[in-house]
N, CA, C and O of each residue as an XYZ file, in Angstrom:
524
protein
N       2.057     69.724     33.460
C       2.225     70.996     32.944
C       1.004     71.441     32.405
O       0.444     70.514     31.819
N       0.189     72.798     32.362
C      -0.501     73.165     31.811
C      -0.474     72.796     30.319
O       0.352     71.974     29.923
N      -1.529     73.495     29.302
C      -1.706     73.344     28.070
C      -1.073     74.862     27.878
O      -0.132     75.198     27.161
N      -2.017     75.787     28.882
C      -1.354     77.009     28.245
C       0.210     77.191     28.625
O       0.751     78.064     27.946
N       0.733     76.793     29.211
C       2.022     77.118     29.081
C       2.806     76.169     28.043
O       3.795     76.356     27.335
N       2.353     75.590     28.153
C       2.965     74.870     26.519
C       2.497     75.617     25.373
O       3.143     75.399     24.348
N       1.390     76.573     25.261
C       0.912     76.731     24.161
C       1.897     78.119     23.899
O       2.013     78.558     22.755
N       2.520     78.698     24.934
C       2.784     80.423     25.562
C       4.471     79.840     25.227
O       5.314     80.659     24.861
N       4.676     78.987     25.327
C       6.499     78.346     25.078
C       6.968     78.126     23.753
O       8.119     78.363     23.387
N       5.881     77.582     22.903
C       5.678     78.048     21.337
C       5.390     78.421     21.072
O       5.351     78.203     19.861
N       4.791     79.406     21.440
C       4.140     80.953     20.476
C       5.803     81.902     20.983
O       6.247     82.789     20.254
N       6.435     81.533     22.170
C       7.858     82.551     22.348
C       8.468     82.065     21.337
O       8.901     82.847     20.491
N       8.670     80.475     21.166
C       9.870     80.011     19.956
C       9.654     80.156     18.831
O      10.570     79.983     18.027
N       8.353     80.528     18.394
C       7.765     80.556     17.496
C       8.262     82.570     17.105
O       8.957     82.871     16.135
N       7.922     83.204     17.710
C       8.288     84.608     17.781
C       9.819     84.788     17.557
O      10.151     85.836     17.003
N      10.804     83.906     17.915
C      12.511     84.165     18.168
C      12.731     83.976     17.244
O      13.660     84.546     16.672
N      11.698     82.765     16.477
C      12.571     82.135     14.701
C      12.034     83.638     14.089
O      12.969     84.265     13.591
N      11.381     83.989     14.057
C      10.528     85.175     13.017
C      11.445     86.452     13.002
O      11.577     87.165     12.006
N      12.323     86.757     14.713
C      12.748     87.932     14.727
C      14.533     87.493     14.237
O      15.453     88.305     14.143
N      14.599     86.249     14.031
C      16.445     85.739     13.503
C      16.111     86.192     12.419
O      16.681     87.179     11.955
N      14.880     85.421     11.636
C      14.438     85.631      9.770
C      14.134     87.002      9.581
O      14.174     87.362      8.405
N      13.920     87.629     10.191
C      13.295     89.606      9.572
C      15.083     89.701      9.761
O      15.811     89.861      8.781
N      15.588     89.580     11.101
C      16.875     90.048     11.236
C      18.289     89.750      9.878
O      19.119     90.535      9.420
N      18.129     88.846      9.701
C      18.521     88.795      7.913
C      18.530     89.550      7.135
O      19.483     89.748      6.381
N      17.304     90.254      7.125
C      16.810     90.524      5.827
C      17.207     91.940      5.990
O      16.972     92.671      5.027
N      17.824     92.514      7.146
C      17.777     93.506      7.286
C      19.204     94.375      7.115
O      20.012     94.833      7.923
N      19.121     94.369      5.893
C      20.767     94.874      5.692
C      20.469     96.567      5.350
O      19.417     97.190      5.202
N      22.068     97.021      5.297
C      22.001     98.426      5.570
C      22.090     98.829      3.889
O      22.170     97.996      2.986
N      22.058    100.140      3.737
C      22.233    101.195      2.641
C      23.637    101.551      2.493
O      24.292    102.380      3.125
N      23.898    100.963      1.774
C      25.386    101.339      1.262
C      25.969    102.108      0.073
O      25.219    102.963     -0.399
N      27.114    101.967     -0.469
C      27.291    102.436     -1.739
C      28.110    101.015     -2.273
O      27.942     99.871     -1.850
N      28.893    101.407     -3.167
C      29.294    100.114     -4.078
C      30.706    100.228     -3.474
O      31.278     99.211     -3.865
N      31.562    100.946     -2.721
C      32.742    101.510     -2.135
C      32.215    100.303     -0.946
O      32.518     99.111     -0.977
N      31.587    100.800     -0.200
C      30.784    100.166      1.260
C      31.147     99.034      0.697
O      32.230     98.523      0.981
N      29.962     98.258     -0.528
C      29.664     96.882     -0.058
C      31.122     96.731     -0.335
O      31.527     96.205      0.701
N      32.265     96.900     -1.215
C      33.432     96.493     -1.656
C      34.324     96.064     -0.255
O      35.039     95.113      0.060
N      33.866     97.308      0.388
C      35.224     96.681      1.724
C      34.722     96.185      2.568
O      35.593     95.789      3.342
N      33.180     95.807      3.120
C      32.119     95.128      3.854
C      31.912     93.701      3.079
O      30.829     93.161      3.302
N      32.723     93.086      2.283
C      31.759     92.390      1.986
C      30.686     91.696      2.352
O      30.820     90.483      2.506
N      29.731     92.156      2.512
C      28.511     91.680      3.306
C      27.003     92.102      2.825
O      27.147     93.072      2.081
N      25.647     91.777      2.944
C      25.125     91.794      1.810
C      24.546     93.330      2.795
O      24.415     93.533      4.002
N      24.282     94.295      1.395
C      23.577     95.330      1.940
C      22.420     95.692      0.226
O      22.327     95.145     -0.873
N      21.813     96.793      0.850
C      21.380     97.869     -0.046
C      21.727     98.459     -0.345
O      22.432     99.168      0.373
N      21.515     98.803     -2.077
C      22.641     99.954     -2.730
C      21.117    100.654     -3.906
O      20.361    100.119     -4.716
N      21.286    101.971     -3.419
C      19.942    102.444     -4.619
C      21.094    103.375     -5.322
O      22.165    103.802     -4.889
N      20.239    103.555     -6.953
C      20.846    104.094     -7.853
C      20.264    104.650     -8.736
O      19.092    104.981     -8.557
N      20.994    104.943    -10.089
C      20.361    104.903    -11.216
C      20.808    104.310    -12.387
O      21.966    104.106    -12.753
N      19.658    104.036    -12.982
C      20.141    102.819    -14.497
C      21.475    103.651    -15.596
O      21.142    104.703    -16.142
N      22.186    103.381    -15.716
C      23.057    103.628    -16.912
C      22.402    103.349    -18.150
O      22.394    102.166    -18.490
N      21.855    104.178    -18.893
C      20.706    103.661    -19.906
C      21.784    103.820    -21.348
O      21.164    103.638    -22.396
N      23.306    104.133    -21.531
C      23.810    104.345    -21.914
C      24.633    102.927    -22.177
O      24.850    102.539    -23.325
N      25.087    102.162    -20.958
C      25.476    100.998    -21.362
C      25.282     99.819    -21.711
O      24.063     99.832    -21.876
N      25.589     98.889    -21.922
C      25.170     97.596    -22.433
C      23.990     96.665    -21.056
O      24.188     96.471    -19.857
N      22.848     96.306    -21.930
C      21.939     95.228    -20.326
C      22.176     94.005    -21.382
O      21.863     94.026    -22.573
N      22.709     93.093    -20.781
C      22.501     91.893    -21.672
C      21.114     90.622    -20.098
O      21.081     90.369    -18.893
N      20.317     90.311    -21.405
C      19.338     89.345    -20.871
C      19.184     88.633    -21.971
O      18.831     89.076    -23.064
N      19.590     86.908    -21.556
C      18.674     86.337    -22.809
C      18.606     84.602    -22.636
O      19.267     83.569    -22.739
N      17.279     85.154    -22.294
C      16.352     84.158    -21.678
C      16.371     82.195    -22.288
O      15.801     81.195    -21.853
N      17.042     82.362    -23.102
C      17.318     80.683    -23.864
C      18.614     80.017    -23.229
O      18.854     78.830    -23.008
N      19.554     81.428    -22.953
C      20.686     80.507    -22.161
C      20.605     80.093    -20.532
O      20.755     78.991    -20.005
N      20.306     81.430    -19.930
C      19.981     81.569    -18.531
C      18.910     82.396    -18.414
O      19.183     83.490    -18.907
N      17.623     82.336    -17.900
C      16.502     83.316    -17.586
C      16.454     83.598    -16.535
O      15.341     83.761    -16.036
N      18.170     83.858    -15.390
C      18.134     83.835    -14.054
C      19.308     84.714    -14.036
O      20.020     85.032    -13.083
N      19.410     85.238    -15.994
C      20.792     85.864    -15.531
C      20.726     87.327    -16.137
O      21.275     87.428    -17.234
N      20.268     88.249    -15.723
C      19.997     89.740    -15.556
C      21.511     91.055    -15.771
O      21.529     91.710    -14.728
N      22.487     91.480    -16.602
C      23.350     92.039    -16.371
C      23.143     93.558    -16.998
O      22.898     93.725    -18.193
N      23.290     94.815    -15.903
C      22.998     95.921    -16.320
C      24.178     97.071    -15.980
O      25.267     96.541    -15.762
N      24.181     98.619    -15.885
C      24.907     98.842    -15.277
C      24.184     99.941    -14.226
O      23.142    100.419    -14.674
N      24.547    100.356    -13.035
C      24.181    101.935    -12.428
C      25.060    102.946    -11.655
O      26.094    102.697    -11.034
N      24.657    103.721    -11.762
C      26.038    104.645    -10.856
C      24.768    104.524     -9.575
O      23.552    104.362     -9.680
N      25.719    104.692     -8.282
C      24.823    104.795     -6.952
C      24.649    106.676     -6.585
O      24.632    107.692     -7.280
N      24.559    106.406     -5.293
C      24.114    107.905     -4.847
C      25.978    109.104     -5.110
O      26.206    110.178     -5.667
N      26.844    108.091     -4.344
C      28.361    108.588     -5.351
C      28.589    109.030     -6.423
O      29.506    109.839     -6.565
N      27.817    108.619     -7.467
C      28.105    108.760     -8.415
C      29.682    107.321     -9.578
O      30.224    107.199    -10.676
N      29.626    106.780     -8.424
C      30.318    105.395     -9.000
C      29.762    104.504     -9.793
O      28.632    104.401     -9.314
N      29.831    103.704    -10.808
C      28.687    103.153    -12.044
C      29.839    101.851    -12.047
O      31.052    102.006    -12.188
N      29.082    100.450    -11.840
C      29.689     99.337    -11.544
C      28.515     98.406    -11.933
O      27.366     98.494    -11.501
N      29.008     97.464    -12.854
C      28.326     96.398    -13.612
C      27.028     95.497    -12.032
O      27.098     95.551    -10.804
N      26.565     95.171    -12.482
C      25.277     94.713    -11.529
C      24.830     93.465    -12.563
O      24.708     93.366    -13.784
N      24.591     92.267    -11.029
C      24.148     91.031    -12.440
C      22.851     90.596    -11.571
O      22.958     89.812    -10.627
N      21.842     91.064    -11.894
C      20.632     90.186    -11.083
C      20.375     88.578    -11.635
O      20.529     88.098    -12.759
N      19.881     87.913    -10.248
C      20.027     86.252    -10.618
C      18.543     86.517    -10.309
O      17.924     86.257     -9.277
N      18.015     87.237    -11.725
C      16.083     86.755    -11.834
C      16.304     87.466    -13.474
O      17.166     88.090    -14.093
N      15.264     87.051    -13.635
C      15.040     87.006    -15.252
C      14.585     89.250    -15.267
O      14.425     89.731    -14.144
N      14.491     89.958    -16.142
C      14.868     91.091    -16.462
C      13.229     91.486    -16.343
O      12.422     91.144    -17.207
N      12.921     92.136    -15.329
C      11.751     93.336    -15.249
C      11.008     93.403    -16.293
O      11.473     93.020    -17.367
N       9.682     93.909    -16.210
C       9.122     94.667    -18.070
C       9.376     96.421    -18.065
O      10.323     97.042    -17.582
N       9.000     96.581    -18.288
C       9.272     97.718    -18.235
C      10.706     98.395    -17.695
O      10.692     99.592    -17.407
N      11.818     97.702    -17.573
C      12.972     97.887    -16.638
C      13.723     99.463    -17.532
O      14.446    100.167    -16.827
N      13.558     99.785    -18.620
C      14.219    100.460    -18.605
C      13.699    101.970    -18.365
O      14.495    102.895    -18.526
N      12.767    102.145    -18.097
C      11.581    103.266    -18.014
C      12.031    103.512    -16.274
O      11.776    104.688    -16.014
N      12.558    102.852    -15.134
C      12.710    103.009    -14.231
C      13.825    103.877    -13.842
O      14.914    103.932    -14.412
N      13.315    104.795    -12.442
C      13.881    105.974    -12.760
C      14.428    106.037    -11.064
O      14.888    107.115    -10.688
N      14.362    104.783     -9.986
C      15.557    104.392     -9.637
C      15.371    102.493     -9.776
O      14.627    101.773    -10.443
N      16.940    102.120     -8.341
C      16.201    101.029     -8.461
C      17.275    100.887     -7.425
O      18.447    101.236     -7.568
N      16.526    100.117     -5.950
C      17.391     99.525     -4.743
C      17.575     97.818     -5.242
O      16.792     96.947     -5.622
N      18.863     97.887     -5.037
C      19.135     96.148     -5.788
C      19.980     95.809     -3.561
O      20.380     96.506     -2.628
N      19.829     94.717     -3.797
C      19.846     93.993     -2.380
C      20.481     93.001     -2.754
O      19.977     92.120     -3.450
N      22.287     92.994     -2.143
C      23.178     91.434     -3.100
C      24.301     91.944     -1.908
O      24.332     92.232     -0.712
N      25.383     91.824     -3.348
C      26.986     92.252     -2.129
C      28.307     91.911     -3.564
O      28.363     91.045     -4.437
N      28.959     92.763     -3.299
C      29.686     92.341     -4.197
C      31.155     91.936     -4.349
O      32.039     92.284     -3.566
N      31.357     91.073     -5.567
C      31.768     89.680     -5.690
C      32.620     90.176     -6.783
O      32.208     90.035     -7.934
N      34.194     90.955     -6.484
C      35.354     91.235     -7.736
C      34.518     92.916     -7.734
O      34.138     93.674     -6.841
N      34.503     92.953     -9.252
C      34.404     93.769     -9.422
C      32.807     94.067     -9.767
O      32.542     95.201    -10.165
N      31.844     93.207     -9.647
C      30.273     93.011    -10.133
C      29.711     92.608     -8.628
O      29.930     91.733     -7.790
N      28.826     93.806     -8.789
C      27.680     93.149     -7.698
C      26.889     92.738     -8.499
O      26.460     93.069     -9.604
N      26.646     91.381     -7.248
C      25.385     90.372     -7.936
C      24.289     90.534     -6.870
O      24.500     90.276     -5.685
N      23.225     90.930     -7.295
C      21.811     91.076     -6.959
C      20.315     90.057     -6.929
O      19.541     89.650     -7.796
N      20.421     89.912     -5.330
C      19.489     88.828     -5.825
C      17.682     89.282     -5.658
O      16.753     88.612     -6.111
N      17.560     90.583     -4.888
C      15.860     91.043     -4.952
C      16.767     92.858     -5.783
O      17.890     93.349     -5.898
N      15.448     93.156     -6.103
C      15.596     94.506     -6.765
C      14.326     95.578     -6.945
O      13.510     95.205     -7.787
N      14.123     96.442     -6.500
C      12.630     97.135     -5.671
C      13.286     97.952     -7.381
O      14.403     97.787     -7.872
N      11.985     98.915     -8.009
C      12.260     99.582     -9.391
C      10.663    100.357     -8.846
O       9.687     99.782     -8.363
N      10.854    101.878     -9.142
C      10.600    103.336     -9.127
C      10.363    103.482    -10.774
O      11.068    103.328    -11.771
N       8.852    103.897    -10.483
C       8.898    104.249    -12.670
C       8.604    105.376    -12.226
O       8.581    106.173    -11.288
N       8.388    105.135    -13.260
C       7.577    107.157    -13.019
C       6.218    106.875    -13.099
O       5.955    105.726    -13.452
N       5.257    107.639    -12.859
C       4.325    107.979    -12.278
C       3.079    108.002    -13.813
O       3.172    108.729    -14.802
N       2.469    107.408    -13.648
C       1.146    107.590    -15.082
C       1.002    109.117    -15.017
O       0.732    109.743    -16.042
N       1.254    110.001    -13.314
C      -0.162    110.702    -13.624
C       1.201    112.037    -13.674
O       0.907    113.211    -13.451
N       2.491    111.650    -13.962
C       4.090    112.195    -13.924
C       2.965    114.045    -15.153
O       2.688    115.172    -14.743
N       2.758    113.511    -16.308
C       2.614    114.420    -16.986
C       0.936    115.043    -16.509
O       1.069    116.233    -16.793
N      -0.002    114.944    -16.155
C      -0.752    115.686    -15.949
C      -1.080    116.818    -14.739
O      -1.899    117.722    -14.573
N       0.077    116.212    -13.973
C       0.752    117.080    -12.541
C       1.418    118.272    -13.495
O       0.677    119.243    -13.646
N       2.418    118.321    -14.008
C       2.966    119.489    -14.707
C       1.586    120.271    -15.437
O       1.122    121.250    -14.851
N       0.889    119.752    -16.866
C       0.472    120.268    -16.774
C      -0.479    121.295    -15.945
O      -0.675    122.444    -16.341
N      -0.934    120.877    -14.999
C      -2.454    121.343    -13.772
C      -0.953    122.179    -13.377
O      -1.363    123.338    -13.320
N      -0.040    122.216    -13.192
C       0.679    122.884    -12.253
C       0.778    124.442    -13.198
O       0.388    125.519    -12.747
N       1.402    124.242    -14.612
C       1.662    125.176    -15.516
C       0.156    126.038    -15.827
O       0.146    127.269    -15.831
N      -0.541    125.581    -15.971
C      -2.354    125.934    -16.172
C      -2.568    127.360    -14.775
O      -2.895    128.528    -14.986
N      -2.288    126.788    -13.592
C      -1.944    127.444    -12.625
C      -1.102    128.385    -12.050
O      -1.197    128.883    -10.928
N      -0.092    128.632    -13.093
C       0.840    129.672    -13.027
C       0.237    130.255    -13.849
O       0.626    131.357    -14.235
């Protein structure tokens, strides 16, 4: 067999492995109710409930952070993030969590935060001057 055929077969094999691993990360967006019923890994978008307790004790367990968020339907649940507490977490406007429901808690392995823009106040000032 020619070397070019061997290289082509190897490249096809690598492409299949990459597509398979990417498909595992393609979880769908859901609400807490959807996640409860499916039991699968999903992404939930919500807002931090700043009036509820946040627990993080790095001396006890640096990879345990719990807090509460409200999903798009207004359902509020406790979230356990299996990671350290992000810097400026309290300032986040929107949170995207990837994980699954375990009982009444959502156990997240990944989190993305949308924080307020440092230019937001300047935009408001410019708009008010123009009007």
